[in-house]
C-alpha positions in Angstrom: -40.9 79.7 29.2 -37.3 79.6 30.4 -37.9 76.1 31.9 -39.3 74.7 28.6 -36.4 76.2 26.6 -34.0 74.8 29.1 -35.6 71.3 28.8 -35.5 71.5 25.0 -31.9 72.5 25.1 -31.0 69.7 27.5 -32.8 67.2 25.3 -30.9 68.5 22.2 -27.6 68.3 24.0 -28.4 64.7 25.1 -29.3 63.7 21.5 -26.0 65.2 20.2 -24.0 63.4 22.9 -25.7 60.1 22.2 -25.1 60.6 18.4 -21.5 61.5 19.0 -20.9 58.5 21.3 -22.3 56.3 18.5 -20.0 58.0 16.1 -19.6 57.1 12.4 -16.7 54.9 13.0 -18.0 51.4 12.1 -14.7 49.8 13.0 -13.5 49.8 9.4 -14.5 48.0 6.3 -13.4 45.6 3.6 -12.5 47.6 0.5 -12.5 46.2 -3.0 -10.6 47.7 -5.9 -10.0 46.9 -9.5 -12.5 44.1 -9.7 -12.8 42.4 -13.1 -13.2 39.0 -14.7 -12.0 37.3 -17.9 -12.9 34.1 -19.7 -10.3 31.6 -20.8 -13.0 29.5 -22.5 -16.7 30.0 -23.1 -17.4 27.9 -20.0 -14.6 28.9 -17.7 -13.2 32.2 -16.3 -11.5 33.9 -13.5 -12.1 36.9 -11.3 -9.5 39.3 -10.0 -9.4 42.2 -7.5 -7.6 43.7 -4.5 -9.2 43.2 -1.1 -8.1 45.5 1.8 -9.2 44.7 5.3 -9.5 48.0 7.1 -11.3 46.4 10.1 -9.6 45.8 13.4 -9.9 42.0 13.0 -8.7 39.3 10.6 -11.4 38.3 8.1 -11.7 35.4 5.7 -13.3 35.5 2.2 -15.3 32.2 2.6 -17.2 32.1 -0.7 -18.4 34.0 -3.7 -21.4 33.7 -5.9 -23.1 35.5 -8.8 -26.2 35.3 -10.9 -25.4 34.3 -14.5 -22.7 31.7 -13.6 -22.9 28.0 -12.7 -20.7 28.5 -9.6 -17.7 30.4 -8.3 -14.9 28.7 -6.3 -12.0 30.2 -4.5 -8.7 29.0 -6.1 -5.0 29.4 -6.0 -2.5 28.8 -8.8 1.1 27.9 -7.8 4.3 26.8 -9.5 5.3 23.2 -8.9 8.9 22.2 -8.3 9.1 20.8 -11.9 8.1 24.2 -13.3 4.4 23.4 -14.1 1.6 25.5 -13.0 -1.1 23.8 -10.8 -4.4 25.0 -9.4 -6.2 24.0 -6.3 -9.5 25.0 -4.8 -9.2 26.8 -1.4 -12.2 25.5 0.5 -11.1 27.3 3.7 -11.1 30.6 1.8 -8.7 33.5 1.7 -7.6 35.0 5.0 -6.9 38.7 5.2 -5.2 40.0 8.3 -6.4 43.3 9.8 -4.9 46.2 7.9 -3.6 44.0 5.1 -4.4 43.7 1.4 -4.5 40.6 -0.8 -4.6 40.7 -4.5 -6.4 38.1 -6.6 -4.5 37.9 -9.9 -3.4 35.6 -12.7 -1.0 32.9 -11.4 -2.1 33.3 -7.8 -5.3 33.6 -5.7 -8.4 34.1 -7.9 -12.1 33.4 -8.2 -12.7 30.4 -10.6 -15.9 31.1 -12.5 -17.7 28.1 -14.0 -20.3 28.1 -16.7 -20.9 31.8 -17.3 -23.9 32.5 -19.4 -22.4 35.4 -21.3 -20.0 38.3 -21.0 -22.2 40.8 -19.1 -20.6 42.6 -16.1 -21.1 40.4 -13.0 -22.5 41.4 -9.6 -20.5 39.1 -7.4 -21.4 38.5 -3.7 -18.3 38.1 -1.6 -19.1 36.3 1.7 -17.0 37.1 4.8 -18.8 35.2 7.5 -21.4 37.6 8.9 -20.9 40.1 6.2 -21.6 39.9 2.4 -20.3 42.5 0.0 -21.7 42.9 -3.5 -19.3 44.2 -6.1 -19.5 44.9 -9.8 -16.9 43.0 -11.8 -16.7 44.2 -15.4 -15.9 41.8 -18.2 -12.4 42.3 -19.5 -12.6 41.5 -23.2 -9.0 42.2 -23.9 -7.7 39.9 -21.2 -10.2 37.3 -22.2 -9.0 37.3 -25.8 -5.4 37.0 -24.7 -6.3 34.1 -22.3 -8.3 32.3 -25.0 -5.4 32.6 -27.4 -2.9 31.3 -24.9 -5.3 28.4 -23.9 -5.9 27.2 -27.5 -5.5 23.5 -27.3 -4.4 23.6 -23.7 -6.6 22.2 -20.9 -4.4 23.4 -18.0 -7.3 25.4 -16.6 -9.8 22.5 -16.8 -11.2 22.2 -13.3 -14.4 20.6 -14.4 -13.7 17.7 -12.0 -13.6 20.0 -9.0 
């Protein structure tokens, strides 16, 4: 009886040691905060959020997609020397150094959303090479109304040729 109890105890200790060596530390994660999107026209919008890289390695947001939209591209807005705002696709993605945060925001890095089918909240898949993260981006009606008002008669966000 003592031998079987000892064997059971040894097996239990071994299981605990194996579990402890595996640990729960997965090397960090990519954290997403304040995700949302707005429309500047019925057929064009932008997605914003903060992305924090808590992994031990640099990562790159390579692509994004969502059901209910034609496509999503990674873009960057910047101010030209003459004071005009320009926008370009970033086909190589957005790099995030280990331990750093980038913020997708108006006038900077953002997700360009083409041909949304409505104003429902979007489940967006963010592709980081071997890892894909799904996030919920609520529709920001207030920011959309302000963007549509400021865009009236202005085609500066027209990326339909991209």
